[in-house]
C-alpha positions as CSV (number, residue, x, y, z in Angstrom):
1,X,36.3,155.0,89.1
2,X,35.3,158.2,87.2
3,X,31.5,159.1,87.6
4,X,28.8,157.4,89.2
5,X,28.1,153.8,88.3
6,X,24.9,152.0,88.4
7,X,25.3,148.6,90.1
8,X,27.6,147.4,92.9
9,X,28.0,143.7,93.9
10,X,29.3,142.7,97.0
11,X,29.8,139.0,97.5
12,X,31.3,136.9,99.9
13,X,33.9,134.7,99.0
14,X,34.3,131.3,100.9
15,X,31.1,128.9,100.7
16,X,29.4,131.7,98.6
17,X,31.4,132.2,95.7
18,X,34.2,129.8,96.0
19,X,34.5,126.3,97.5
20,X,37.2,124.0,99.0
21,X,36.7,120.2,97.6
22,X,35.2,119.4,101.0
23,X,32.6,122.1,100.4
24,X,31.6,121.4,96.7
25,X,28.5,119.2,97.7
26,X,28.4,117.7,94.2
27,X,25.4,115.4,94.2
28,X,25.4,114.3,90.5
29,X,27.1,111.3,89.1
30,X,30.7,111.8,88.5
31,X,30.1,111.6,84.9
32,X,27.7,114.7,85.0
33,X,29.8,116.7,87.4
34,X,30.6,120.3,86.3
35,X,34.0,121.3,85.0
36,X,35.9,123.2,87.7
37,X,38.3,126.0,87.7
38,X,40.7,126.3,90.6
39,X,41.1,129.9,91.8
40,X,43.3,129.4,94.8
41,X,46.4,127.6,95.7
42,X,47.7,127.0,99.0
43,X,51.2,125.4,100.1
44,X,51.5,124.2,96.2
45,X,48.2,122.5,96.3
46,X,44.7,123.6,94.9
47,X,42.4,124.7,97.5
48,X,39.4,126.5,96.1
49,X,37.3,126.4,93.3
50,X,34.3,127.5,91.2
51,X,32.4,126.0,88.2
52,X,33.6,127.1,84.9
53,X,30.4,128.3,84.1
54,X,30.4,130.4,87.3
55,X,33.8,131.7,85.9
56,X,32.2,133.0,82.7
57,X,29.2,134.7,84.7
58,X,31.7,136.5,87.0
59,X,33.7,137.8,84.2
60,X,30.7,139.0,82.5
61,X,29.2,140.4,85.6
62,X,32.3,142.6,86.1
63,X,31.5,144.2,82.8
64,X,28.3,145.3,83.9
65,X,28.7,146.2,87.7
66,X,31.4,147.0,90.2
67,X,32.3,143.7,91.7
68,X,33.5,143.8,95.2
69,X,34.9,140.6,97.0
70,X,33.7,141.2,100.7
71,X,35.5,138.4,102.8
72,X,36.4,137.7,106.5
73,X,39.9,136.7,105.1
74,X,42.9,138.5,105.9
75,X,44.7,140.4,103.1
76,X,47.2,137.6,102.8
77,X,44.6,134.9,102.5
78,X,42.6,136.9,100.0
79,X,45.6,137.6,97.8
80,X,45.8,133.9,97.2
81,X,42.5,134.0,95.3
82,X,42.7,134.9,91.7
83,X,39.2,135.4,90.4
84,X,38.3,135.2,86.6
85,X,38.3,138.8,85.2
86,X,40.2,142.0,85.8
87,X,41.3,142.6,89.4
88,X,38.8,144.2,91.3
89,X,39.2,148.1,92.1
90,X,37.7,147.5,95.6
91,X,37.8,144.6,98.1
92,X,36.8,144.2,101.5
93,X,39.1,141.9,103.9
94,X,39.1,141.1,107.4
95,X,35.5,141.4,107.7
96,X,35.5,145.2,106.9
97,X,38.7,146.0,108.7
98,X,40.7,146.6,105.5
99,X,39.3,148.3,102.5
100,X,41.5,147.6,99.6
101,X,41.7,150.1,96.8
102,X,43.5,148.7,93.7
103,X,45.0,146.0,95.9
104,X,46.3,148.4,98.7
105,X,44.8,149.1,102.0
106,X,43.2,152.6,102.6
107,X,44.9,153.9,105.7
108,X,42.1,156.4,106.4
109,X,39.5,153.7,106.3
110,X,41.6,151.2,108.7
111,X,42.1,154.0,111.3
112,X,38.5,154.9,111.3
113,X,37.8,151.2,112.0
114,X,40.2,150.9,114.7
115,X,38.7,154.0,116.5
116,X,35.4,152.4,116.3
117,X,36.5,149.2,117.9
118,X,38.2,150.9,120.7
119,X,35.1,152.8,121.6
120,X,32.4,150.2,121.3
121,X,33.7,146.8,122.1
122,X,35.8,144.8,124.6
123,X,39.6,144.6,123.7
124,X,40.8,141.6,121.6
125,X,42.9,140.3,124.3
126,X,40.1,139.7,126.7
127,X,38.1,138.0,124.2
128,X,40.9,135.7,123.0
129,X,41.6,134.9,126.5
130,X,38.2,133.6,127.0
131,X,38.0,131.6,124.0
132,X,41.1,129.9,124.8
133,X,40.3,129.3,128.5
134,X,37.0,127.5,127.4
135,X,38.9,125.5,124.6
136,X,39.7,121.6,125.1
137,X,42.8,120.3,123.4
138,X,40.6,117.3,122.5
139,X,38.7,119.4,119.8
140,X,40.9,122.5,119.4
141,X,43.1,122.1,116.4
142,X,44.5,125.8,115.9
143,X,44.0,129.2,117.2
144,X,44.7,132.3,115.2
145,X,44.4,136.1,115.5
146,X,43.5,137.8,112.2
147,X,44.9,141.1,111.2
148,X,45.1,142.0,115.2
149,X,41.1,142.7,114.7
150,X,39.7,139.2,115.5
151,X,40.1,135.8,116.7
152,X,39.2,132.5,115.4
153,X,39.5,128.5,116.5
154,X,40.0,125.9,114.0
155,X,38.0,122.9,115.5
156,X,37.1,119.3,115.1
157,X,33.2,119.6,114.8
158,X,32.5,116.2,115.6
159,X,34.1,116.6,119.2
160,X,33.1,120.4,119.7
161,X,30.7,120.0,122.7
162,X,27.1,120.8,122.1
163,X,26.2,124.4,123.5
164,X,29.8,125.4,123.6
165,X,29.4,128.1,121.0
166,X,26.2,129.2,122.2
167,X,27.7,129.5,125.8
168,X,30.5,131.8,124.1
169,X,27.9,133.8,122.2
170,X,26.1,134.8,125.5
171,X,29.2,135.8,127.0
172,X,30.5,137.8,123.8
173,X,27.3,139.4,123.1
174,X,27.2,142.1,126.0
175,X,30.9,142.9,125.3
176,X,30.3,143.9,121.7
177,X,31.3,140.9,119.9
178,X,29.6,138.5,117.4
179,X,30.3,134.7,117.4
180,X,30.2,132.9,114.0
181,X,30.5,128.8,113.5
182,X,31.6,128.4,109.7
183,X,32.6,124.9,108.8
184,X,35.7,124.2,111.2
185,X,36.2,127.7,112.4
186,X,34.7,129.7,115.5
187,X,35.0,133.2,114.7
188,X,34.7,136.0,117.4
189,X,34.5,139.3,115.7
190,X,33.8,142.8,117.1
191,X,30.4,144.2,116.3
192,X,31.5,147.3,114.7
193,X,33.7,145.3,112.4
194,X,31.4,144.8,109.4
195,X,31.1,144.3,105.9
196,X,28.3,146.6,105.3
197,X,30.1,149.7,106.6
198,X,33.0,149.1,104.0
199,X,30.2,148.8,101.4
200,X,28.7,151.8,102.3
201,X,32.0,153.8,101.9
202,X,32.5,152.2,98.5
203,X,29.0,153.2,97.7
204,X,30.0,156.8,98.7
205,X,32.8,156.9,96.5
206,X,31.4,155.2,93.5
207,X,28.1,156.5,93.5
208,X,26.4,153.2,92.9
209,X,22.5,153.4,92.9
210,X,21.9,149.7,93.4
211,X,23.7,147.2,95.8
212,X,23.4,143.7,95.4
213,X,24.9,141.2,97.7
214,X,25.5,137.5,98.8
215,X,26.5,135.6,101.8
216,X,26.1,132.6,103.7
217,X,27.2,133.1,107.3
218,X,26.0,135.1,110.2
219,X,28.9,137.6,109.5
220,X,27.3,138.2,106.1
221,X,23.8,139.2,107.6
222,X,24.5,142.9,108.1
223,X,25.8,142.8,104.4
224,X,22.5,141.3,103.0
225,X,20.5,143.6,105.1
226,X,22.2,146.7,103.9
227,X,21.8,145.7,100.2
228,X,19.1,146.6,97.8
229,X,18.8,142.9,96.7
230,X,20.5,139.9,98.0
231,X,20.8,136.2,97.9
232,X,21.8,133.4,100.3
233,X,22.8,129.8,99.4
234,X,21.0,126.8,100.8
235,X,23.8,125.9,102.9
236,X,25.6,127.7,105.8
237,X,24.7,129.2,108.9
238,X,22.1,131.7,107.6
239,X,20.5,128.7,106.0
240,X,20.6,126.4,109.1
241,X,19.0,129.5,111.1
242,X,16.3,129.7,108.5
243,X,17.3,133.7,108.4
244,X,15.7,135.8,105.7
245,X,14.6,139.2,104.9
246,X,12.0,140.5,102.3
247,X,14.6,141.6,99.9
248,X,16.6,138.2,100.5
249,X,16.1,135.4,98.1
250,X,16.9,132.0,99.9
251,X,18.3,129.7,97.0
252,X,17.7,126.0,97.3
253,X,21.1,125.1,95.8
254,X,23.9,124.0,98.1
255,X,27.6,123.9,97.6
256,X,29.4,125.1,94.3
257,X,25.9,125.1,92.5
258,X,24.9,127.5,94.7
259,X,27.8,129.9,93.7
260,X,26.9,129.7,90.0
261,X,23.3,130.4,90.9
262,X,24.2,133.6,92.7
263,X,26.2,134.9,89.9
264,X,23.5,134.2,87.1
265,X,21.1,135.8,89.5
266,X,23.1,138.9,89.9
267,X,23.9,139.1,86.2
268,X,20.3,138.8,85.3
269,X,19.5,141.5,87.8
270,X,22.1,144.0,86.6
271,X,20.7,143.5,82.8
272,X,17.3,144.3,84.1
273,X,15.7,140.9,83.3
């Protein structure tokens, strides 16, 4: 993007901007439910949505700011999502492990991330082995490694023992890893692997003077803290913890309504209202 821009908007995707059917949290009678736009299809089935009003807000926001999807999704998972408006010039995948520029991973950025992980945190192999050693087939549904950067488990939340995630957190923390429970997924992510570091690099390249951000999980906390102005929904890990900061607005809306509210607040801010 030639020349400095005024605002950069970094937004988490799942359960902040886009929502599965199970995460919509629609509370109004069916006849008053908002119209939904499907933005992701997986295995020939619709998977993720936002409201049509949110879609219009996002398209308008992209005309006023540099919009940057900032997700823990892998590149493959991210490319299934087709948001309204022009394709973003920048996107953050794998929690900061990949910085996409016009859809392609920047190799210099990825190499820099790899060096930081090797220097500052325990190996993926060690952490993955610990996660699996403590898992029980009674509640473990799937185990995955994402982009050879971090690991996560898909679990049955109803059967996940109380305290299991906390125990894993206490083991991982001194080894330089962060543990996050998001829906049915338990993530273990190296601490140097952050969305905020990737956003700082995009700010350096674009000259953005105002950074806005939104997110719902513990893995978004660093992103929200690094922004000039930020929002979090009324659901998710951060809401459950009561987490906030002076420049972070805790919205009351939950589910897909929160995604719409986030975009409306961001657009009003970029317009100076």
